[in-house]
C-alpha positions as CSV (number, residue, x, y, z in Angstrom):
1,M,3.6,3.9,-20.1
2,P,6.4,2.6,-17.7
3,G,5.0,0.4,-14.9
4,S,2.5,-1.5,-17.1
5,S,4.3,-4.9,-16.8
6,I,4.6,-7.4,-14.0
7,G,6.7,-10.6,-13.7
8,H,10.2,-11.7,-14.8
9,I,9.8,-15.1,-16.5
10,F,6.0,-15.1,-16.7
11,R,5.4,-11.5,-17.6
12,L,2.1,-9.7,-18.3
13,T,1.9,-6.2,-19.9
14,T,-1.5,-4.5,-20.1
15,F,-2.7,-1.7,-22.3
16,G,-5.8,0.4,-23.0
17,E,-8.1,2.8,-21.3
18,S,-11.6,2.6,-19.8
19,H,-13.3,4.4,-22.7
20,G,-10.9,3.5,-25.5
21,P,-11.9,1.0,-28.2
22,A,-10.4,-1.9,-26.3
23,I,-8.1,-3.0,-23.5
24,G,-5.8,-6.0,-23.7
25,G,-2.4,-7.4,-22.9
26,I,0.6,-9.5,-23.9
27,I,1.7,-12.5,-21.9
28,D,5.4,-13.4,-22.3
29,G,7.1,-16.5,-20.9
30,C,4.2,-18.9,-20.9
31,P,5.6,-22.4,-21.4
32,A,4.8,-24.1,-24.7
33,G,2.3,-27.0,-24.6
34,L,0.0,-25.6,-21.9
35,Q,-3.6,-26.7,-22.6
36,I,-5.6,-23.5,-22.9
37,D,-9.1,-23.8,-21.4
38,F,-11.0,-20.9,-23.0
39,S,-14.2,-21.6,-21.0
40,F,-12.2,-21.3,-17.8
41,I,-10.7,-18.0,-18.9
42,Q,-14.0,-16.6,-19.9
43,N,-15.6,-17.7,-16.6
44,E,-12.9,-15.8,-14.7
45,L,-13.7,-12.7,-16.7
46,N,-17.4,-13.2,-16.0
47,R,-16.7,-13.1,-12.3
48,R,-15.1,-9.7,-12.6
49,R,-17.3,-8.0,-15.2
50,P,-19.7,-5.2,-14.4
51,G,-23.4,-5.6,-14.5
52,Q,-23.4,-9.1,-13.0
53,S,-25.9,-8.2,-10.3
54,D,-27.9,-5.3,-8.7
55,L,-24.9,-4.7,-6.4
56,T,-22.4,-3.8,-9.1
57,S,-21.9,-1.0,-11.7
58,E,-24.6,-0.9,-14.3
59,R,-22.1,-0.7,-17.1
60,K,-22.9,-3.6,-19.4
61,E,-19.7,-5.2,-20.8
62,E,-19.6,-8.8,-22.2
63,D,-15.9,-8.9,-21.6
64,K,-15.3,-11.4,-24.4
65,V,-11.6,-12.1,-24.7
66,E,-10.1,-12.5,-28.2
67,F,-6.7,-14.1,-28.5
68,L,-4.5,-12.9,-31.3
69,S,-1.3,-14.9,-31.0
70,G,0.6,-17.5,-29.0
71,I,-2.0,-20.3,-29.2
72,F,-2.4,-23.1,-31.7
73,D,-4.6,-26.1,-31.5
74,N,-5.7,-24.9,-28.1
75,K,-2.2,-25.1,-26.7
76,S,0.4,-22.3,-26.0
77,T,3.2,-22.2,-28.5
78,G,5.8,-20.6,-26.2
79,T,5.6,-17.3,-28.1
80,P,3.9,-14.1,-26.8
81,I,0.2,-14.5,-26.1
82,A,-1.6,-11.3,-27.2
83,F,-5.3,-10.6,-26.5
84,I,-7.9,-7.9,-26.5
85,I,-11.2,-7.2,-24.9
86,Q,-13.5,-4.8,-26.7
87,N,-15.1,-1.9,-24.8
88,K,-18.7,-1.7,-26.0
89,D,-20.7,0.2,-23.3
90,Q,-18.8,3.4,-22.8
91,Q,-20.9,6.5,-22.0
92,S,-18.2,9.1,-22.3
93,A,-20.7,11.9,-22.1
94,D,-21.2,11.1,-18.4
95,Y,-17.6,12.4,-17.8
96,E,-17.6,15.6,-19.9
97,H,-18.1,17.7,-16.7
98,L,-14.9,16.2,-15.3
99,K,-12.7,17.6,-18.1
100,D,-11.2,20.3,-15.9
101,T,-12.2,18.9,-12.5
102,F,-10.2,17.1,-9.9
103,R,-12.3,14.5,-8.2
104,P,-11.6,13.9,-4.5
105,S,-9.4,10.8,-3.9
106,H,-9.1,10.0,-7.6
107,A,-6.0,10.0,-9.8
108,D,-7.1,13.1,-11.7
109,Y,-4.8,15.6,-10.1
110,T,-1.8,13.3,-9.8
111,Y,-2.0,12.2,-13.5
112,D,-2.3,15.8,-14.5
113,Q,0.8,16.7,-12.5
114,K,2.8,13.8,-13.9
115,Y,1.8,14.0,-17.6
116,G,0.2,17.3,-18.1
117,N,-2.5,15.5,-20.0
118,R,-5.1,12.9,-18.9
119,D,-8.0,10.9,-20.3
120,F,-10.8,12.1,-18.1
121,R,-13.3,9.6,-19.5
122,G,-13.9,7.0,-16.7
123,G,-10.4,7.6,-15.4
124,G,-8.6,6.5,-18.5
125,R,-5.7,4.2,-17.7
126,A,-6.3,4.7,-13.9
127,S,-9.7,3.0,-14.3
128,A,-10.3,-0.4,-12.7
129,R,-11.4,-1.4,-16.2
130,E,-7.8,-2.2,-16.8
131,T,-8.0,-5.1,-14.3
132,A,-9.9,-7.2,-16.8
133,S,-6.6,-7.7,-18.6
134,R,-5.0,-8.9,-15.4
135,V,-7.8,-11.5,-15.0
136,V,-6.9,-12.9,-18.4
137,G,-3.2,-13.1,-17.5
138,G,-4.1,-14.5,-14.1
139,A,-6.3,-17.2,-15.7
140,I,-3.4,-18.4,-17.9
141,A,-1.2,-18.3,-14.8
142,K,-3.8,-20.3,-12.9
143,L,-3.8,-23.0,-15.6
144,I,0.0,-23.4,-15.1
145,L,-0.5,-23.6,-11.4
146,L,-3.4,-26.0,-11.5
147,Q,-1.4,-28.3,-13.8
148,N,1.1,-28.4,-10.9
149,G,-1.5,-28.9,-8.1
150,I,-1.5,-25.4,-6.8
151,N,-4.9,-23.9,-6.1
152,I,-5.9,-20.2,-5.3
153,T,-9.1,-19.3,-3.5
154,G,-10.2,-15.8,-2.6
155,F,-13.3,-14.6,-0.7
156,V,-14.8,-11.6,0.9
157,S,-14.2,-11.7,4.7
158,Q,-15.3,-8.2,5.6
159,I,-17.4,-5.3,4.3
160,G,-17.5,-2.3,6.5
161,E,-17.8,-3.5,10.1
162,I,-19.4,-6.8,9.1
163,A,-16.7,-9.5,9.3
164,T,-16.5,-13.2,9.3
165,D,-15.2,-14.8,12.4
166,F,-13.9,-18.1,11.2
167,S,-10.3,-19.1,10.9
168,F,-8.6,-18.5,7.5
169,N,-8.8,-22.2,6.7
170,E,-12.3,-23.0,7.9
171,F,-14.3,-21.5,5.0
172,D,-16.4,-23.6,2.7
173,A,-15.2,-22.7,-0.8
174,K,-18.4,-24.1,-2.3
175,K,-20.4,-21.3,-0.8
176,I,-18.3,-18.4,-2.2
177,E,-19.8,-18.1,-5.6
178,S,-23.4,-18.8,-4.4
179,S,-23.1,-15.5,-2.4
180,P,-23.8,-12.2,-4.2
181,V,-20.9,-10.7,-2.3
182,R,-18.7,-13.8,-2.5
183,C,-18.7,-14.3,1.3
184,P,-18.9,-18.0,2.3
185,D,-20.7,-17.2,5.6
186,P,-24.4,-17.1,4.7
187,V,-25.4,-15.0,7.7
188,K,-22.7,-12.4,7.2
189,S,-23.3,-12.4,3.5
190,K,-26.9,-11.4,3.9
191,K,-25.9,-8.6,6.2
192,M,-23.3,-7.4,3.7
193,V,-25.9,-7.3,1.0
194,E,-28.3,-5.3,3.2
195,L,-25.5,-2.8,4.0
196,I,-24.6,-2.3,0.3
197,N,-28.2,-1.8,-0.7
198,Q,-28.6,0.8,2.1
199,L,-25.6,2.7,1.0
200,K,-26.7,2.6,-2.6
201,K,-29.9,4.5,-1.6
202,E,-27.8,7.0,0.4
203,G,-25.4,7.5,-2.6
204,D,-22.4,6.5,-0.5
205,T,-19.8,3.7,-0.8
206,I,-18.0,1.2,1.5
207,G,-14.8,-0.8,1.6
208,G,-13.9,-4.2,2.8
209,V,-11.4,-7.1,3.0
210,I,-10.6,-10.0,0.7
211,T,-8.9,-13.1,2.2
212,C,-6.9,-15.3,-0.2
213,F,-5.8,-18.8,0.5
214,I,-3.2,-20.7,-1.7
215,D,-2.8,-24.4,-1.0
216,D,-0.3,-27.1,-2.0
217,V,2.5,-24.6,-2.7
218,P,5.8,-26.4,-2.9
219,A,8.6,-25.3,-0.7
220,G,11.3,-23.2,-2.3
221,L,9.4,-20.5,-4.2
222,G,10.7,-16.9,-3.8
223,E,14.0,-15.1,-4.1
224,P,16.3,-13.7,-1.3
225,V,16.3,-10.0,-0.3
226,F,14.3,-7.8,-2.8
227,D,12.2,-10.4,-4.6
228,K,10.9,-12.2,-1.6
229,L,7.7,-14.1,-2.3
230,H,5.6,-12.1,0.2
231,A,7.1,-8.8,-1.0
232,D,6.1,-9.6,-4.6
233,L,2.6,-10.6,-3.5
234,A,2.3,-7.3,-1.5
235,K,3.4,-5.3,-4.6
236,A,1.0,-7.1,-6.8
237,M,-1.9,-6.5,-4.4
238,M,-1.1,-2.9,-3.8
239,S,-1.1,-2.3,-7.5
240,I,-4.9,-3.1,-7.6
241,N,-7.2,-0.1,-7.6
242,A,-8.5,1.0,-4.2
243,V,-6.2,-1.3,-2.2
244,K,-5.0,0.3,1.0
245,G,-3.4,-2.6,2.9
246,F,-1.8,-6.0,2.7
247,E,-0.9,-8.5,5.5
248,Y,0.1,-12.2,5.2
249,G,0.2,-14.8,7.9
250,S,-0.4,-13.4,11.4
251,G,0.1,-9.9,10.0
252,F,-0.4,-7.1,12.4
253,S,-1.8,-9.4,15.1
254,S,1.8,-10.7,15.5
255,T,2.7,-7.4,17.2
256,M,0.8,-8.6,20.2
257,M,2.4,-12.0,20.5
258,R,5.5,-13.3,22.0
259,G,8.2,-15.2,20.1
260,S,7.4,-18.3,22.1
261,E,3.8,-18.1,20.9
262,H,4.5,-17.0,17.3
263,N,7.3,-19.4,16.3
264,D,6.1,-22.2,13.9
265,K,7.7,-25.3,15.3
266,F,8.8,-27.9,12.8
267,K,7.8,-31.5,12.8
268,S,8.8,-34.3,10.5
269,S,7.3,-37.5,9.1
270,K,8.5,-40.0,6.6
271,K,7.1,-38.0,3.8
272,S,7.9,-34.4,4.6
273,I,8.8,-31.6,7.1
274,T,5.9,-29.4,8.2
275,T,5.1,-26.9,10.9
276,E,2.7,-27.3,13.8
277,T,1.3,-23.8,13.3
278,N,1.3,-21.4,10.4
279,Y,1.7,-17.9,11.7
280,S,4.3,-17.4,8.9
281,G,1.6,-17.7,6.3
282,G,3.5,-20.2,4.3
283,V,6.5,-18.0,3.7
284,Q,9.8,-17.8,5.7
285,G,12.8,-15.7,4.7
286,G,10.9,-14.7,1.6
287,I,10.6,-18.3,0.4
288,S,7.7,-20.6,0.6
289,N,8.0,-23.4,3.2
290,G,5.4,-25.8,1.8
291,E,2.6,-24.7,4.1
292,N,-0.5,-23.0,2.8
293,I,-0.1,-19.3,2.0
294,Y,-2.7,-16.9,3.2
295,F,-3.1,-13.2,3.2
296,R,-5.6,-10.4,3.5
297,V,-6.1,-7.3,1.2
298,A,-7.9,-4.2,2.4
299,F,-9.9,-2.1,0.0
300,K,-11.0,1.5,0.6
301,P,-14.5,2.8,-0.2
302,I,-14.8,3.8,-3.9
303,A,-14.1,7.5,-4.3
304,T,-17.0,8.2,-6.6
305,I,-20.1,8.9,-4.5
306,M,-23.5,10.0,-5.6
307,M,-23.4,13.1,-3.3
308,D,-22.4,16.7,-3.9
309,Q,-18.7,17.3,-3.0
310,K,-16.6,20.4,-2.7
311,T,-13.5,20.3,-4.9
312,V,-11.4,22.5,-7.2
313,N,-10.9,22.7,-11.0
314,K,-7.8,23.0,-13.0
315,N,-7.7,26.7,-12.4
316,G,-7.8,26.2,-8.6
317,E,-11.3,27.5,-8.4
318,E,-13.6,26.0,-5.8
319,I,-16.6,24.2,-7.3
320,T,-19.3,21.7,-6.3
321,L,-19.0,18.3,-7.9
322,K,-22.3,16.5,-8.7
323,G,-22.1,12.7,-8.4
324,K,-23.2,10.9,-11.6
325,G,-22.4,7.9,-13.7
326,R,-22.4,4.1,-13.2
327,H,-20.3,3.0,-10.3
328,D,-20.0,0.2,-7.7
329,V,-21.1,0.9,-4.2
330,C,-18.6,-1.7,-3.0
331,V,-15.9,-3.0,-5.3
332,V,-14.8,-5.8,-3.0
333,P,-17.0,-8.7,-4.4
334,R,-15.8,-8.0,-8.0
335,A,-12.2,-7.7,-6.8
336,V,-12.0,-11.3,-5.7
337,P,-11.0,-12.7,-9.1
338,I,-8.5,-9.8,-9.5
339,V,-6.8,-10.7,-6.2
340,E,-6.7,-14.3,-7.2
341,S,-5.3,-13.3,-10.6
342,M,-2.5,-11.2,-9.3
343,A,-1.6,-13.9,-6.8
344,A,-1.5,-16.5,-9.7
345,I,0.7,-14.3,-11.8
346,V,3.2,-13.9,-8.9
347,L,3.1,-17.6,-8.0
348,A,3.5,-18.7,-11.7
349,D,6.4,-16.4,-12.2
350,H,8.2,-17.7,-9.1
351,Y,7.4,-21.3,-10.0
352,L,9.0,-20.9,-13.4
353,R,12.0,-18.9,-11.9
354,N,12.5,-21.7,-9.4
355,K,12.6,-24.4,-12.2
356,I,15.4,-22.4,-13.9
357,A,17.3,-22.0,-10.6
358,K,17.6,-25.7,-10.3
359,I,18.8,-26.5,-13.8
């Protein structure tokens, strides 16, 4: 399927469907000699997998990644890294009633119109199950970045109307994973959990926002015009299931500011040139300026709800759709490692492109 790859130098191609035998991917362009930390990669997958708490989908998947090529003696060889993740807890019978049904706000109708054929079991290729492969690619990308001092941290900053009120750089990263919703604000985290549990009883769903913070990014990453760093980050984030919005730096709030307020004034020291403020979000002219990069990603409520809904079938007949199956009430907490992974893939790709540009 066209559109299943991302990146130029560091390139990830994913394959597989939600209810197929396995999903997986091929990573091209990973430099040789990278120390592969298998425990780190598996932990990243564990952060995304279903069934990790009462707040997530009940589908039980171990998500154990198996590498097939490109690694020898725990180091990358410079050749393509292929991997698979077995699907073990499919319940395809739960989706038999959807064979000829178009679910509201799903990809059923659009896939049918594009291909004339679709895998209705769990959404097939359109399922968020595919994002597990992105997390593996993102984990490898993170290892490249960490080796060069670049760190990526994502957290839930809003679910529904419950939002944190601290500045983007004031969060305590140590509190993220101790929260069941990956929100570093203990008070807001508790309220978010209560809201999700309430909606679970009602059979409804809710969306939210993930904030991502990338520190120690060197100046000079990004390409002019069409491959601007923030543009590639935006495309990567918008490719994630259920994402409806992306903003970096001051984002939409900049529309209410004046240029005299918004300009990031430069200052210099013996070591470097920095800015007094960072409304630019670490990117100017599409190229990183050495300041920390930060952005926000908005997720819609999951379209599958445990309520009766009016819809139509393939013949255009109006029917009532019964909500059933195993689904998240709010996908946002599980999406944090996905956002981090997509950011890592973009940053690693631009980091390697920049090294080539300076040869």
